[in-house]
C-alpha positions as CSV (number, residue, x, y, z in Angstrom):
1,T,-194.0,-92.9,-53.1
2,K,-197.6,-91.9,-53.6
3,I,-197.0,-88.7,-51.6
4,G,-195.7,-85.3,-52.7
5,S,-195.7,-81.6,-52.1
6,A,-195.1,-78.3,-53.8
7,V,-195.7,-74.6,-52.9
8,V,-197.4,-72.2,-55.3
9,R,-199.0,-68.7,-55.3
10,F,-202.2,-68.1,-57.2
11,L,-202.0,-65.0,-59.4
12,P,-204.6,-62.3,-60.2
13,F,-205.1,-62.7,-64.0
14,G,-207.5,-60.1,-65.4
15,G,-206.8,-57.2,-63.1
16,G,-210.1,-57.5,-61.3
17,E,-212.1,-57.3,-64.5
18,R,-212.9,-61.0,-64.5
19,L,-212.5,-64.1,-62.4
20,P,-208.9,-65.1,-62.0
21,W,-209.6,-68.6,-63.1
22,A,-211.2,-70.3,-66.1
23,E,-213.6,-73.2,-65.5
24,W,-215.4,-75.8,-67.6
25,F,-217.3,-79.1,-67.5
26,E,-216.1,-82.2,-69.2
27,F,-217.3,-85.8,-69.7
28,S,-214.9,-88.7,-69.5
29,F,-216.0,-92.3,-69.6
30,K,-215.4,-95.6,-71.4
31,G,-217.9,-97.3,-73.7
32,A,-218.2,-100.3,-75.9
33,G,-216.7,-98.3,-78.8
34,G,-213.8,-96.8,-76.9
35,N,-213.1,-93.8,-74.7
36,Y,-215.0,-90.4,-74.6
37,W,-213.2,-87.4,-73.2
38,N,-214.4,-84.0,-74.2
39,R,-215.3,-80.6,-72.8
40,S,-219.0,-80.1,-72.4
41,L,-220.7,-77.4,-74.5
42,K,-222.7,-76.7,-71.3
43,S,-219.6,-74.8,-70.2
44,I,-220.3,-72.1,-72.7
45,G,-224.1,-72.2,-72.4
46,K,-224.9,-74.5,-75.3
47,D,-226.6,-77.9,-75.6
48,D,-224.4,-80.9,-75.1
49,P,-225.3,-84.4,-76.5
50,I,-224.0,-86.2,-73.4
51,A,-225.9,-83.9,-71.0
52,T,-229.1,-84.3,-73.1
53,L,-228.8,-88.1,-73.1
54,N,-228.1,-88.2,-69.4
55,A,-231.1,-86.0,-68.6
56,K,-233.4,-88.2,-70.7
57,Q,-232.1,-91.5,-69.3
58,W,-232.3,-90.2,-65.7
59,E,-235.9,-89.2,-66.1
60,R,-236.8,-92.5,-67.8
61,A,-235.3,-94.3,-64.7
62,G,-235.7,-97.7,-66.4
63,A,-233.6,-100.8,-65.7
64,G,-230.0,-99.6,-65.8
65,D,-230.7,-96.1,-67.1
66,Q,-229.6,-94.3,-64.0
67,D,-226.6,-96.6,-63.6
68,S,-225.5,-95.6,-67.1
69,V,-225.9,-91.9,-66.3
70,K,-223.7,-92.3,-63.2
71,Q,-221.0,-93.8,-65.3
72,R,-221.1,-90.7,-67.5
73,K,-220.8,-88.3,-64.6
74,R,-219.8,-84.7,-65.4
75,G,-216.5,-83.4,-64.0
76,Q,-215.5,-79.9,-63.4
77,K,-212.1,-78.4,-64.0
78,Y,-210.5,-75.0,-63.2
79,M,-207.4,-73.3,-64.6
80,S,-205.3,-70.6,-62.9
81,N,-202.0,-68.9,-63.2
82,V,-199.6,-69.8,-60.4
83,L,-196.1,-68.8,-59.4
84,V,-194.1,-71.8,-58.4
85,V,-192.5,-71.0,-55.1
86,N,-191.0,-74.4,-54.4
87,D,-191.1,-77.6,-56.5
88,P,-188.9,-80.2,-54.8
89,M,-189.1,-82.6,-57.7
90,H,-188.3,-80.0,-60.3
91,P,-186.5,-77.1,-58.7
92,E,-185.8,-75.6,-62.1
93,N,-189.5,-74.5,-62.0
94,N,-189.1,-72.3,-58.9
95,G,-189.8,-68.7,-59.6
96,K,-191.6,-69.4,-62.9
97,V,-195.3,-68.8,-63.8
98,F,-197.3,-71.8,-65.0
99,L,-200.9,-72.7,-65.8
100,W,-202.3,-75.1,-63.2
101,Q,-205.4,-77.2,-63.9
102,Y,-207.1,-78.4,-60.8
103,G,-210.4,-79.9,-59.6
104,P,-213.2,-79.0,-57.1
105,S,-211.3,-80.1,-54.0
106,I,-208.6,-77.4,-54.6
107,H,-211.2,-74.9,-55.7
108,S,-213.2,-75.5,-52.5
109,K,-210.1,-74.6,-50.4
110,I,-209.7,-71.4,-52.4
111,M,-213.3,-70.4,-51.8
112,A,-213.1,-71.4,-48.1
113,A,-210.1,-69.0,-47.7
114,M,-211.8,-66.2,-49.7
115,I,-215.2,-66.6,-48.1
116,P,-214.8,-68.2,-44.6
117,E,-217.6,-70.1,-43.1
118,Y,-217.1,-68.8,-39.5
119,E,-217.2,-65.2,-38.2
120,D,-213.8,-65.5,-36.4
121,Q,-212.0,-66.3,-39.7
122,T,-210.5,-63.5,-41.7
123,P,-211.1,-63.6,-45.5
124,V,-207.9,-64.0,-47.6
125,P,-207.8,-62.5,-51.1
126,V,-206.0,-65.6,-52.4
127,F,-205.2,-64.2,-55.8
128,D,-203.8,-60.8,-54.5
129,M,-200.1,-60.3,-55.0
130,W,-199.7,-58.4,-51.8
131,A,-202.4,-59.6,-49.4
132,G,-202.8,-63.2,-50.8
133,A,-201.3,-66.3,-49.3
134,T,-199.0,-69.1,-50.4
135,F,-200.6,-72.4,-51.0
136,R,-198.9,-75.6,-49.9
137,I,-200.0,-78.5,-52.1
138,R,-199.9,-81.8,-50.3
139,I,-200.7,-84.9,-52.3
140,K,-201.3,-88.4,-51.1
141,D,-202.9,-91.6,-52.4
142,K,-206.3,-92.4,-50.9
143,Q,-208.0,-95.5,-52.1
144,N,-206.1,-95.2,-55.5
145,F,-207.2,-91.6,-56.0
146,V,-205.1,-88.5,-55.7
147,N,-206.1,-86.6,-52.5
148,Y,-205.4,-83.0,-51.6
149,D,-207.1,-82.8,-48.2
150,D,-203.9,-81.9,-46.4
151,S,-203.2,-78.9,-48.6
152,T,-203.3,-75.5,-46.8
153,F,-202.8,-71.8,-47.2
154,D,-200.1,-70.0,-45.2
155,S,-200.7,-66.6,-43.5
156,P,-201.2,-63.7,-45.9
157,S,-198.0,-62.0,-47.2
158,A,-196.7,-60.2,-50.3
159,I,-195.1,-62.4,-53.0
160,H,-192.1,-60.1,-53.0
161,T,-191.2,-56.6,-51.7
162,D,-189.5,-55.6,-54.9
163,D,-192.1,-54.1,-57.4
164,S,-189.9,-55.0,-60.4
165,V,-190.1,-58.7,-59.4
166,L,-193.9,-58.4,-59.0
167,E,-194.1,-56.8,-62.4
168,T,-192.1,-59.6,-64.0
169,V,-194.4,-62.2,-62.4
170,Y,-197.5,-60.3,-63.5
171,N,-196.3,-60.0,-67.1
172,G,-195.5,-63.7,-67.2
173,M,-199.1,-64.8,-66.8
174,H,-200.9,-66.8,-69.5
175,D,-204.2,-65.7,-71.1
176,L,-207.1,-67.6,-69.5
177,A,-209.5,-66.4,-72.2
178,E,-208.4,-69.2,-74.5
179,F,-210.0,-71.8,-72.3
180,E,-213.3,-70.0,-72.6
181,S,-213.4,-69.5,-76.3
182,E,-215.9,-71.4,-78.4
183,D,-213.0,-72.2,-80.8
184,N,-211.6,-74.6,-78.2
185,Y,-214.8,-76.7,-78.2
186,K,-215.9,-79.3,-80.7
187,T,-219.2,-78.7,-82.4
188,H,-222.4,-80.4,-81.3
189,D,-222.3,-82.6,-84.4
190,Q,-218.8,-83.7,-83.7
191,L,-219.5,-84.6,-80.1
192,D,-222.7,-86.4,-81.1
193,G,-220.8,-88.5,-83.5
194,E,-218.1,-89.4,-80.9
195,M,-220.8,-90.2,-78.4
196,R,-222.6,-92.6,-80.8
197,K,-219.3,-94.3,-81.7
198,V,-218.2,-94.7,-78.0
199,L,-221.6,-95.9,-76.9
200,G,-222.0,-98.3,-79.8
201,A,-225.2,-96.6,-80.9
């Protein structure tokens, strides 16, 4: 139908000691030698072969250089723990905790709720189990891309009034640290080899 919806609640992984989400950069593009799709080492503060190549070609600004860089545009991803409140397509997921990977459009809505632009807006601690807010995901097709513009937060409320239910939800969260570990990234040499193969270099 190219339209869908679900209702989730963002959860406070880390107990306030860290950001309740993990984030990283990735490069995804197609070249003469196949497809390249990898997390960027820039995510963990290291040099990345694609980022280095893009910077050099952009500065060179020769014929087609900047067009090539645009085709290798860097994407940004986020990962959070969410409690599924209502999944119409898969009701068996209701009440369960999952990891949800999302992009900048959803993250911007989170930040807009937490740090409002206008003085007459009240900040919402989105990831708080008592004072946070349910998030209504609304998905539609827009020019052959998935669009989340209609997604909104409800008014703040507790996830549940029963502390034992909240404890079960809290204990069901997944560790976000695995997405920030260097072990989950390929080495510079591995990425450089894949880059050369895909670009036909």
